[in-house]
C-alpha positions as CSV (number, residue, x, y, z in Angstrom):
1,M,0.0,0.0,0.0
2,L,1.3,3.4,-1.0
3,D,-0.2,6.8,-0.1
4,V,-0.7,8.4,-3.6
5,W,-3.3,10.8,-5.1
6,G,-4.7,11.6,-1.7
7,R,-5.3,8.1,-0.3
8,E,-3.7,4.7,0.3
9,R,-3.8,2.5,-2.8
10,L,-2.6,-1.0,-3.7
11,I,-0.2,-0.8,-6.5
12,L,0.8,-3.9,-8.4
13,A,3.8,-3.3,-10.7
14,D,6.4,-5.2,-12.7
15,Q,9.0,-2.4,-12.1
16,P,10.3,-0.8,-8.8
17,I,7.9,2.0,-7.6
18,T,7.9,4.5,-4.8
19,A,5.6,7.4,-3.6
20,S,6.9,10.9,-3.5
21,D,4.8,13.9,-2.3
22,G,1.6,11.9,-3.1
23,A,2.7,11.0,-6.6
24,L,3.6,7.5,-7.9
25,V,7.2,7.2,-9.2
26,V,8.2,4.3,-11.4
27,H,11.9,3.5,-11.5
28,P,12.0,1.6,-14.8
29,A,14.3,-1.3,-15.3
30,A,12.8,-2.1,-18.7
31,P,11.3,0.1,-21.6
32,V,7.7,-0.9,-20.7
33,A,6.1,-1.0,-17.2
34,S,2.7,-2.6,-16.3
35,L,0.8,-1.2,-13.3
36,A,-2.5,-1.9,-11.6
37,V,-3.8,0.7,-9.2
38,L,-6.6,-0.2,-6.7
39,P,-8.8,1.6,-6.1
40,S,-8.5,3.3,-9.5
41,P,-8.0,7.1,-9.6
42,G,-10.3,9.2,-11.7
43,A,-7.5,10.1,-14.1
44,L,-3.8,9.5,-14.6
45,A,-1.1,11.5,-16.2
46,A,2.5,10.7,-17.1
47,E,5.6,12.9,-16.9
48,G,8.4,11.7,-19.0
49,G,6.4,8.8,-20.6
50,T,3.1,7.8,-22.1
51,L,0.2,5.9,-20.9
52,S,-1.6,3.1,-22.8
53,P,-5.3,2.4,-22.2
54,P,-6.2,-0.2,-19.7
55,R,-6.3,-3.8,-20.8
56,P,-9.7,-5.5,-20.8
């Protein structure tokens, strides 16, 4: 559980992650990272990367 976007959330990731000032920070070890965020926030934005739509 990490405190991000104003509340505690369960983050499942295939890359190392941390929380910094309420933001999720991915420390990529590979060109592509997969994340699951529960509960899901209303919207996400990426700095220094791009987001793909959720998988069905």
